[in-house]
BARONU-794427 format. One line per 10 residues: number of its first residue (from 1); their letters; for each residue x negated, y, z negated of C-alpha. Coordinates in Angstrom, 3 decimals. Layout:
N
NUM = a = X,Y,Z; ...;
***
This chain:
262
1 = meivsrisrg = -3.551,-37.444,31.541; -3.616,-35.426,34.567; -5.196,-31.415,35.078; -4.811,-29.285,37.675; -7.533,-26.995,39.569; -8.469,-25.211,41.943; -11.562,-25.361,44.437; -13.652,-23.214,43.996; -16.269,-22.263,46.952; -19.811,-22.749,45.607;
11 = skmdqiyipk = -23.552,-21.984,47.452; -24.720,-25.462,47.845; -21.688,-27.393,47.459; -17.495,-26.881,46.935; -16.405,-27.468,43.050; -13.786,-28.166,40.514; -14.141,-26.627,37.243; -11.991,-27.976,34.221; -11.731,-27.153,31.079; -13.990,-28.346,28.222;
21 = nrhgfnigsy = -11.275,-28.411,25.434; -9.026,-31.554,26.881; -7.998,-34.808,26.414; -9.580,-37.325,28.382; -11.876,-36.955,31.537; -15.027,-37.962,29.480; -18.359,-37.116,30.992; -19.510,-39.247,34.015; -15.617,-40.507,34.570; -14.537,-41.395,37.860;
31 = viikpleenv = -11.904,-39.740,39.118; -9.365,-38.920,42.354; -9.014,-36.052,43.895; -6.233,-35.261,46.359; -4.014,-32.948,47.391; -1.351,-31.055,45.144; 2.659,-30.655,46.055; 2.720,-27.044,46.799; 5.738,-26.406,44.664; 4.341,-27.900,41.578;
41 = iaekpyfynv = 2.857,-25.109,39.973; 0.561,-25.989,36.442; -0.252,-23.179,33.805; -3.546,-24.033,31.021; -3.062,-22.105,28.021; -4.983,-19.614,27.093; -7.239,-19.517,24.509; -8.475,-16.132,22.052; -10.818,-16.817,19.993; -10.691,-20.724,19.234;
51 = nhiepiklet = -13.984,-21.755,20.676; -12.918,-25.671,20.072; -10.072,-27.578,19.348; -9.551,-30.950,18.996; -8.463,-32.926,22.049; -5.167,-34.772,20.142; -4.216,-30.979,19.217; -4.221,-29.495,22.527; -2.398,-33.026,23.643; 0.414,-31.916,21.034;
61 = ineiikvidk = 0.266,-27.813,22.344; 1.304,-29.431,25.890; 4.291,-31.507,24.508; 5.744,-28.907,22.528; 5.340,-26.330,25.301; 7.266,-29.384,27.668; 9.957,-29.568,25.034; 10.633,-25.746,24.887; 10.370,-25.600,28.783; 13.395,-28.120,28.761;
71 = ncnydnvift = 15.428,-25.956,25.932; 14.991,-22.387,26.654; 13.844,-19.739,28.955; 11.465,-17.457,27.482; 8.563,-15.047,28.197; 5.099,-17.032,26.288; 4.698,-19.351,23.348; 1.802,-18.447,21.411; 0.184,-21.030,18.767; -1.180,-19.638,15.897;
81 = gsfvdngfkf = -2.362,-20.817,12.127; -4.446,-23.141,10.723; -3.158,-25.381,13.333; -5.733,-23.761,15.981; -8.828,-23.985,12.935; -10.970,-26.616,13.200; -10.306,-29.792,11.809; -6.776,-31.303,10.383; -6.033,-29.244,7.244; -2.737,-27.920,8.312;
91 = ndidillisq = 1.006,-28.436,6.792; 2.878,-26.994,10.085; 2.710,-25.506,13.197; 3.134,-21.911,13.576; 4.469,-20.915,16.860; 5.644,-17.117,18.029; 8.200,-17.514,21.118; 8.584,-14.764,23.045; 11.964,-13.708,24.554; 13.861,-11.030,25.550;
101 = nkldvehvkd = 16.879,-12.981,24.797; 18.813,-14.773,21.558; 17.460,-18.345,21.738; 18.427,-20.479,20.046; 15.438,-21.505,17.211; 16.765,-24.202,15.460; 17.327,-26.385,18.097; 14.425,-26.207,19.837; 12.643,-26.459,16.539; 14.287,-29.713,15.937;
111 = aienktgiki = 13.599,-30.770,19.527; 9.986,-30.136,18.843; 9.965,-31.971,15.593; 11.822,-35.128,16.886; 9.132,-35.522,19.482; 6.001,-34.440,17.878; 6.937,-35.565,14.167; 5.533,-32.740,12.490; 7.065,-29.859,10.882; 7.008,-26.503,13.112;
121 = hiiqltnqdl = 7.397,-23.044,12.101; 9.142,-20.978,14.760; 9.332,-16.982,14.881; 11.144,-15.561,17.956; 10.244,-11.934,19.060; 10.712,-9.831,22.048; 7.164,-8.350,23.453; 8.374,-4.703,22.151; 9.079,-6.545,18.514; 5.256,-8.435,18.996;
131 = mkglstdply = 3.889,-4.687,20.126; 5.352,-3.120,16.870; 4.124,-5.772,14.476; 0.638,-5.347,15.744; 0.660,-1.549,14.968; 2.181,-1.512,11.840; 1.582,-5.268,10.155; -1.714,-7.015,9.545; -0.427,-10.141,9.259; 0.449,-9.994,12.959;
141 = qmmlskcisk = -2.859,-8.627,13.472; -4.708,-11.510,11.961; -1.906,-14.326,13.285; -3.171,-13.201,16.959; -6.828,-12.511,16.267; -6.768,-16.525,16.611; -4.306,-18.372,19.059; -3.569,-20.358,21.866; -1.039,-19.160,24.382; 1.204,-20.557,27.396;
151 = krfiynvkne = 0.328,-17.040,29.724; -2.352,-14.253,29.034; -1.719,-11.541,26.853; -2.907,-8.346,26.394; -2.797,-5.895,23.823; -4.457,-2.617,22.496; -2.614,-1.113,19.471; -3.354,1.535,16.979; -2.570,1.004,13.346; 0.567,2.920,12.442;
161 = inykvldlhl = 1.086,2.836,8.079; 4.432,1.739,7.650; 4.619,1.850,3.637; 7.664,0.168,3.734; 6.026,-3.024,5.665; 3.004,-2.738,3.150; 4.612,-2.301,0.386; 6.386,-5.664,0.853; 3.097,-7.261,1.875; 1.703,-6.010,-1.712;
171 = lkskamndnf = 4.406,-6.676,-3.810; 3.800,-10.536,-2.330; 0.150,-10.211,-3.818; 1.471,-9.307,-7.164; 2.287,-12.882,-7.549; -1.413,-13.597,-8.458; -1.467,-11.530,-11.572; 2.052,-13.002,-12.936; 0.943,-16.796,-11.938; -2.720,-17.124,-11.842;
181 = gilngsekyy = -2.665,-19.999,-14.266; 0.208,-22.001,-12.321; -1.220,-21.099,-8.599; -2.874,-23.980,-6.647; -5.915,-23.124,-4.868; -4.390,-22.468,-1.253; -1.411,-20.208,-3.141; -4.388,-18.170,-4.685; -6.304,-17.808,-1.123; -3.080,-16.906,0.825;
191 = ltrnlislfl = -2.323,-14.233,-1.840; -6.246,-13.160,-1.503; -6.301,-13.185,2.204; -2.832,-11.066,2.208; -4.131,-8.522,-0.130; -7.710,-8.183,1.777; -5.937,-8.186,5.028; -4.102,-4.890,3.996; -6.739,-3.340,1.896; -8.535,-3.323,5.329;
201 = yadgkkvske = -5.927,-2.038,7.122; -5.045,0.610,4.948; -8.863,1.569,6.126; -7.900,1.825,9.193; -9.931,-1.377,10.282; -8.810,-3.955,12.392; -7.761,-7.164,11.110; -8.725,-10.932,11.899; -9.434,-14.416,9.893; -12.685,-13.369,10.399;
211 = tvdaeikkif = -12.766,-10.383,8.998; -11.047,-11.090,6.103; -12.714,-13.949,4.816; -15.981,-11.882,5.256; -14.602,-9.245,3.170; -13.395,-11.789,0.580; -16.619,-13.003,0.240; -18.380,-10.075,-0.291; -15.758,-8.595,-3.040; -15.868,-11.251,-5.011;
221 = nisvekikdn = -18.950,-13.008,-4.593; -17.466,-16.294,-4.057; -16.780,-18.553,-0.965; -13.108,-19.444,0.630; -13.771,-22.772,0.224; -14.066,-22.371,-3.677; -10.740,-20.077,-3.506; -8.620,-23.189,-1.926; -10.494,-25.602,-3.960; -9.271,-23.522,-6.980;
231 = mvgnsflrky = -12.903,-23.242,-8.645; -11.928,-19.688,-9.607; -11.412,-18.068,-13.187; -10.947,-14.666,-15.004; -13.533,-12.771,-13.435; -11.885,-13.652,-10.409; -8.623,-12.607,-11.485; -9.858,-9.058,-12.998; -11.533,-8.160,-9.616; -8.100,-9.364,-7.845;
241 = keiynkafsk = -6.202,-6.877,-10.269; -8.853,-4.010,-9.638; -8.241,-4.530,-5.550; -4.917,-4.329,-6.379; -5.006,-1.249,-7.842; -7.389,0.434,-5.487; -5.164,-0.600,-2.010; -1.660,0.419,-3.586; -3.182,3.873,-4.301; -4.782,3.900,-0.579;
251 = ivksvkndpk = -0.940,3.139,0.254; 0.593,5.688,-1.986; -2.355,7.783,-0.415; -1.282,7.637,3.231; 2.382,8.163,2.458; 1.494,11.615,0.785; -0.533,12.321,3.743; 2.349,11.344,6.197; 5.171,13.754,6.170; 7.041,11.157,8.778;
261 = qe = 7.431,8.155,6.041; 10.305,7.832,4.360;
***
């Protein structure tokens, strides 16, 4: 493994900083320092609300970026979803591929899966689509609230209530009411998280994984882990239906109050 870093001036000794999230180079290791060729440009990923990531995941991210670099031209690549959470409880790796040009996403996906052996889910967006999604879709806000990006990105958007977008997400959460008995814990958590993100968003609040999980615990008086373990019963479902109806009312009210909605 190689890490590229810049020499910084210190008060007593000049120094080189390396990221704490890294694969290899344990504390106490001896290393060789030598000049890097001028035509070599190295980019370190940027971490957003990711305090720790396992070294093997960081190595996987670097390998995926190398594959994408070889297969297409793009503006940025962002890793999100359960992959950037602690531990290894993820089924696939969610990737946002930002580009102004139409890309052969299936080809890139196959190339990454052949290289890593991990199932990949890629969404291609333009920068404009990403900004629009962040302002109108709470799930975009939740995705980007915790992520790892090849390049730095900054966004500051205001919530824009779009009835059609919110109604589609709310319809998805209705599956809990109709199929509670046959859903597993992960499915129940996903639908609950989807509903609560809409509930918070309709109140004009910013949405993140942490705020949604905290609101789930507050509303249902149960830990997220118990929902994932499918340790919920009829009392949970009754509360869920109550919140569902409140979320629906909030969305309908927002449409009535906004003459621009179609």
